[in-house]
C-alpha positions, 0 to 999 in steps of 0.5 A, a space after each residue: 522430499 526435504 527440498 520440497 518441504 522446504 519450499 513449502 515451509 517458505 512458500 506456503 500453499 498458494 491461496 485461492 482466489 476468494 481467500 486472497 480477497 478475503 484477506 484484502 478486504 479485511 486489510 482495507 478495513 483494519 486500515 480504514 479504522 485505523 485511518 479515521 481513528 488518527 485522522 477523523 477528517 479522513 473519513 469525509 475526505 473518503 467520501 467526498 473523492 472520487 475514489 480511493 484506493 487502499 494497500 497493505 505493503 512490505 518495503 525492504 531497504 538494504 543500503 542503496 537499494 530499496 523495494 516493495 511489494 502488496 496488494 490492494 482494493 481500488 474503489 471508485 465512488 463514481 460507479 461503486 466498482 472495486 477492482 483488486 489490485 497488486 503494487 511493486 516499487 523499486 528506487 534508490 537512496 540511502 536506507 536500512 529497514 523492513 517495513 510493514 505498511 498500508 497506504 491510502 490514496 484519496 483521489 481528488 479528481 476525476 483525471 487522478 482516477 482514471 489515470 491510475 486506473 488505466 497507467 497505474 504509476 507513481 513516482 513518490 520521494 519518501 523520507 521517514 524514520 521509524 522505530 517500533 514494535 507491535 507494543 509501541 504502536 504505529 505511525 502516520 506518515 503523508 507521502 509526497 507523490 507526482 500524482 496530481 490530485 491525490 493524496 496519500 496516507 501512509 501508516 506503519 503497521 510495525 517494523 524498523 526503518 529509516 530511509 530517504 528514498 526515491 521509489 517507483 511504484 507501479 500498480 495494476 489490476 490482478 487479473 486472478 482476483 477481478 
């Protein structure tokens, strides 16, 4: 009995697909509102792009190992179609800390959007220094990406991280939410 209570306390109830979709929609709306407030020109970028994706993520860096996971929504401006997605990243490099952040991908070309939809890979070099709390606000970063035709905004929600990492990230459609 105690074991099941501990497992429940750690992992909670599995949310329904509708609840998960609503959480991702709210996270997207919050991230876009924050992006537009900090980078007003980004609104026009998203509107003129072939598509965009908004992901909410948690990244963990422990010495030479870094991982991250999250979920998001890919919006195809050409068709209006939305795809719910998952992401996972792993890599190496010096780092220490935990960071919650949003990543907003702007796909400037058909090829970039199509490649992301079909293959979902990104290999990024990332260097940042964050030390913040809920009361101190949030940071804005632009990451370097190996995906031509794509611009990425990364905004930290809260957290403490000092890192310089190389990460491979896989994005894929969430079969349970689509």
